[in-house]
C-alpha positions as CSV (number, residue, x, y, z in Angstrom):
1,X,25.9,-29.9,10.0
2,X,28.2,-26.7,10.9
3,X,28.0,-24.8,13.6
4,X,29.0,-21.3,14.3
5,X,29.0,-20.1,17.6
6,X,27.0,-23.6,19.0
7,X,28.1,-27.0,19.3
8,X,24.3,-28.3,18.3
9,X,23.7,-27.3,14.8
10,X,20.6,-27.7,13.9
11,X,20.5,-27.0,10.5
12,X,23.3,-27.3,7.5
13,X,24.8,-24.1,8.5
14,X,24.0,-23.2,12.0
15,X,25.4,-19.6,13.1
16,X,24.6,-18.3,16.9
17,X,25.5,-14.7,17.4
18,X,26.5,-11.7,14.6
19,X,27.2,-12.8,10.8
20,X,28.5,-10.5,8.3
21,X,28.8,-11.7,4.0
22,X,29.1,-9.4,1.0
23,X,26.3,-11.3,-0.3
24,X,23.9,-14.2,0.1
25,X,22.7,-16.5,-2.3
26,X,19.1,-19.0,-2.0
27,X,19.1,-21.2,-5.1
28,X,18.4,-24.3,-5.8
29,X,14.6,-24.6,-7.5
30,X,11.4,-23.8,-6.2
31,X,10.2,-22.6,-2.4
32,X,12.9,-20.8,-1.0
33,X,13.1,-19.4,2.3
34,X,15.1,-16.8,5.0
35,X,14.0,-17.6,7.8
36,X,14.6,-15.0,10.8
37,X,12.6,-15.8,14.1
38,X,12.9,-14.6,17.4
39,X,13.9,-17.0,20.4
40,X,10.6,-15.6,22.1
41,X,6.9,-14.8,21.7
42,X,8.2,-10.5,21.9
43,X,11.1,-9.8,20.0
44,X,11.2,-8.3,16.8
45,X,12.4,-9.6,13.6
46,X,14.2,-7.2,11.1
47,X,15.9,-7.0,7.8
48,X,17.8,-3.9,7.9
49,X,19.2,-2.3,5.0
50,X,21.8,0.7,5.2
51,X,24.8,2.1,4.4
52,X,28.4,2.4,6.6
53,X,27.3,5.5,8.7
54,X,23.4,4.4,9.0
55,X,22.9,0.6,9.3
56,X,19.6,0.9,9.9
57,X,18.3,3.6,7.5
58,X,15.7,0.9,6.3
59,X,14.3,-1.8,7.6
60,X,11.3,-4.2,7.1
61,X,10.3,-5.7,10.9
62,X,7.9,-7.9,12.3
63,X,6.9,-7.2,16.1
64,X,6.1,-10.4,17.8
65,X,4.1,-8.9,20.7
66,X,1.7,-7.1,18.4
67,X,1.6,-9.4,15.2
68,X,2.5,-5.9,13.1
69,X,4.5,-5.5,10.3
70,X,6.4,-2.6,10.2
71,X,8.2,-0.8,7.3
72,X,11.1,2.0,8.2
73,X,12.6,4.7,5.7
74,X,15.3,7.6,6.6
75,X,15.7,6.0,10.1
76,X,11.9,6.1,10.7
77,X,8.7,3.7,10.7
78,X,6.5,5.1,7.5
79,X,4.3,2.4,7.1
80,X,2.4,-0.5,9.5
81,X,0.4,-3.4,8.7
82,X,-1.7,-4.4,12.6
83,X,-2.4,-7.7,13.1
84,X,-6.1,-6.7,11.6
85,X,-4.7,-6.2,8.1
86,X,-5.2,-2.0,8.7
87,X,-2.3,-0.4,6.9
88,X,-1.5,2.7,8.6
89,X,0.8,5.1,6.7
90,X,2.4,8.0,8.8
91,X,0.6,6.1,11.9
92,X,1.5,3.3,13.9
93,X,-2.0,3.0,15.0
94,X,-4.4,2.8,11.8
95,X,-8.1,2.6,13.0
96,X,-9.9,1.8,9.0
97,X,-8.3,-0.9,6.5
98,X,-6.4,2.0,5.1
99,X,-5.0,5.5,7.4
100,X,-3.1,8.0,6.1
101,X,-1.8,10.6,8.5
102,X,0.4,13.3,8.1
103,X,1.5,16.4,10.8
104,X,1.3,18.8,7.7
105,X,-1.0,18.6,4.0
106,X,-1.8,15.2,3.1
107,X,-2.7,13.9,-0.3
108,X,-3.7,11.0,-2.3
109,X,-2.5,11.3,-6.1
110,X,-4.3,9.2,-9.0
111,X,-2.4,10.1,-12.2
112,X,-3.3,8.5,-15.6
113,X,-2.7,8.5,-19.3
114,X,-4.0,11.9,-21.2
115,X,-8.0,11.5,-22.1
116,X,-8.3,8.0,-19.6
117,X,-10.1,8.2,-16.3
118,X,-9.7,8.4,-12.5
119,X,-11.6,7.1,-10.4
120,X,-12.3,5.6,-6.8
121,X,-14.8,3.0,-6.9
122,X,-16.9,1.9,-3.6
123,X,-18.4,-1.6,-3.6
124,X,-20.9,-3.8,-1.4
125,X,-20.6,-7.5,-1.1
126,X,-17.8,-7.1,-4.4
127,X,-20.5,-5.9,-6.2
128,X,-19.4,-2.0,-7.6
129,X,-21.9,0.4,-6.9
130,X,-20.6,3.9,-6.9
131,X,-17.8,5.9,-8.3
132,X,-16.4,9.0,-8.2
133,X,-13.1,11.1,-9.7
134,X,-11.9,12.2,-13.0
135,X,-14.1,11.5,-16.2
136,X,-12.7,9.7,-19.2
137,X,-12.8,12.3,-22.0
138,X,-14.1,9.8,-24.4
139,X,-17.6,9.7,-22.0
140,X,-17.6,13.0,-20.7
141,X,-16.4,16.1,-22.7
142,X,-13.7,18.2,-21.3
143,X,-11.7,17.5,-17.6
144,X,-15.2,16.9,-16.0
145,X,-15.3,15.3,-12.0
146,X,-18.4,12.8,-11.7
147,X,-19.9,10.8,-8.9
148,X,-21.8,7.9,-10.8
149,X,-24.1,4.9,-9.9
150,X,-22.9,1.7,-11.2
151,X,-24.8,0.7,-14.5
152,X,-23.5,-2.9,-14.9
153,X,-20.4,-2.3,-16.8
154,X,-16.6,-1.3,-16.8
155,X,-16.8,2.1,-18.0
156,X,-18.9,3.1,-15.1
157,X,-15.6,4.1,-13.7
158,X,-15.3,6.5,-16.6
159,X,-18.3,8.4,-16.3
160,X,-21.1,6.8,-18.2
161,X,-23.4,6.3,-15.1
162,X,-22.5,9.6,-14.1
163,X,-25.5,11.5,-11.4
164,X,-23.1,14.3,-10.8
165,X,-21.0,16.2,-13.2
166,X,-18.4,19.1,-12.3
167,X,-16.5,20.5,-15.7
168,X,-13.3,22.2,-15.7
169,X,-15.5,25.5,-16.1
170,X,-17.1,24.7,-13.0
171,X,-20.3,24.1,-14.4
172,X,-22.9,21.3,-12.9
173,X,-24.9,19.1,-13.9
174,X,-27.4,16.7,-12.0
175,X,-28.5,13.7,-14.1
176,X,-26.2,15.6,-17.0
177,X,-22.9,14.5,-18.3
178,X,-22.4,18.2,-20.2
179,X,-23.6,20.8,-17.7
180,X,-24.6,24.4,-19.0
181,X,-25.0,26.2,-15.9
182,X,-22.8,27.1,-12.9
């Protein structure tokens, strides 16, 4: 064992203090790890990323005091996973499974190839119950928005079980996938 900054190394290489390297390679088979540990239950462990002028522009940090993980970009926290597994984007205290906050406009974009659907599904006990989104044009003609109940097949997310449809002309159909009237 080699100790740098310590007279009692506990590993093959044990460094106490700061270390600088051009690269670090972890090799030698399956299940290799890099451990970054705090000496107490209150400290923070970080993997910092940056350049010569800004050494911590980005970081992945684990806070031992509250058991949260933070992801930082451009010197600021952008996402957090709290101790209960809630994910916050734009907030350091997510109150729900996914909380997205912004000081200005806020949007979530789902993008798919032409003639395919974008949908958000809602389940109960792992069973699909409802879908809403942009319909698959193979299922509902045109560029339509739908809300539908699950009918037990994989294409329900594309609009096959639509209960409400709004087409690109603004026509609304309740129980009709090809509405004719606004």
